[in-house]
N, C-alpha and C positions, 0 to 999 in steps of 0.2 A: 582097531579101526584106524585107517589112515586119514590124515588130515590133508593129504595131497589133493589139489584141485582135480576134478574130473575133466575129461575131454570137453564135455558140454560147458562146464564152468569156465574153462580157458577160452572157449569160443565166445561165450557171453562177455567175458572180460575184454576181449578184443573189440566187441561192439560198444561196450561202455567207453573204452578209450577213444574210439572213433567219433562217438557222439558227445564226448566230454567237452568239446569246445563250443557246443551249441548252448547258449544261455537259457533256452527254453526247456532243456532236458535236465532233469535232476536224477540222482541215484539215491534210492531209498527214501525212507520217511523218518519222522521222529518216533514212530511207533516201533515196537518190537514185534516179531512174529511176521504174519502175512504182509508182504510188500516191503519189508524192511530193507531188502537189497534189490528191489525192482527198479527198472527205468521208468520214469514218469514224465509226463508233459502236462502242464496245467493241473498238477496234483492228481493225475489219473494214470494208473499203471498201463503201460503198453508192451512191456517185455520183462520177463523174469525167468529164473530157473526155479522150477517147482520143488517142493519138498521131496519129490520122487526122483529128482534129477533131470526132469524133462525141460527143454527150452520152450517157453510159452510166449506167443506174440499175439496181441489183439490187433486184428486187421480192421480197417475202416469199413463201414457199412457198404455193401455192394461189391466188396473185393473178393468174393468167392469165386 
């Protein structure tokens, strides 16, 4: 199995880098497992790469 980042992971890394200067946004949590490498704001996950390799984003209410 390759340790090379997937296309999805590389795109997520680009988003992490772009939001990295925002002091309200944090990457990961002190926990292991779920959310360990997710983007968070106010300790709530809003973007992550799932264990299946999918890019997941939580949209605000009414944004459908």
